[in-house]
C-alpha positions in Angstrom: 49.3 246.7 183.4 52.2 247.7 181.0 54.4 247.1 184.2 53.0 243.2 185.0 53.5 242.4 181.3 57.0 244.2 180.7 57.7 242.1 183.7 56.7 239.0 182.8 58.0 239.5 179.0 61.5 239.8 181.2 60.6 236.5 183.3 60.1 234.7 179.8 62.8 236.0 177.8 65.4 235.6 181.0 63.4 231.4 181.8 64.1 231.1 177.7 67.2 231.8 178.1 68.3 229.9 181.1 67.0 226.8 179.3 68.6 227.8 175.9 72.2 227.7 177.6 71.3 224.6 179.7 70.5 223.2 176.3 73.9 224.3 174.6 75.6 223.1 177.6 74.6 219.2 177.4 74.7 219.7 173.3 78.4 220.4 173.8 78.7 217.9 176.3 77.2 215.1 173.9 79.6 216.9 170.9 82.8 216.9 173.7 81.8 212.7 174.4 81.7 211.7 171.2 84.5 213.2 169.3 86.9 211.8 172.3 85.5 208.6 171.6 86.0 209.0 168.0 88.9 209.9 168.4 90.9 207.3 171.2 87.8 205.1 171.1 89.4 203.0 169.5 92.2 202.8 172.6 89.4 202.2 175.3 86.9 199.8 175.3 83.5 201.0 174.0 81.2 199.9 177.0 83.9 201.9 179.3 83.4 205.2 177.0 79.2 204.2 176.9 79.3 204.3 180.3 81.3 207.4 180.9 78.5 209.1 178.4 76.3 207.6 180.6 76.6 208.7 183.7 77.8 212.3 182.4 74.7 213.1 180.7 72.8 211.6 184.2 74.6 214.3 185.9 73.2 216.9 183.5 69.5 217.8 183.8 68.4 216.3 180.0 65.2 217.5 178.5 63.3 215.6 176.3 65.2 216.2 172.4 68.6 215.5 174.8 67.0 212.4 176.0 66.6 211.3 172.9 70.2 212.6 171.5 71.9 210.5 173.9 69.7 207.4 173.4 70.9 208.3 169.8 74.3 208.2 170.5 73.9 205.4 172.7 72.9 202.9 170.0 75.4 204.6 167.7 77.6 203.3 170.2 76.1 199.5 170.9 76.0 199.3 166.9 79.6 200.1 166.7 80.6 197.6 170.0 78.4 195.0 167.7 80.1 196.1 164.6 83.6 195.2 166.3 82.5 192.1 167.4 81.3 190.6 163.8 84.6 192.0 162.1 87.0 190.4 165.1 84.6 186.9 164.5 84.6 187.6 160.8 88.5 187.5 160.7 88.9 185.2 162.8 87.0 182.8 160.9 89.0 184.3 157.6 92.1 182.9 159.3 91.3 180.0 160.4 90.1 178.9 156.6 93.7 180.8 155.5 95.2 178.3 157.8 93.8 175.2 158.8 96.6 173.5 160.2 97.8 176.0 162.6 95.2 174.3 165.5 
């Protein structure tokens, strides 16, 4: 009985450690892509960055929490893209209002 308990305990700890390492790798991956997006996202189109993040996340096995984190990041990227579009439109309107004869 004690041997069985010891084996079960060791197996559970090994399995939990393996899951933790997998979760940690996914978190590091997400952080790296977010940091690279934040660092040089202005040079690349936002859509391409989002697609790269999606591909990397799909290639790794993700748990439910990791899926939630990925969705949060994708939502953030979409909002950023939307804000950039809105800022461009506002700037264009402002330019048109300031220089109506430029057309």
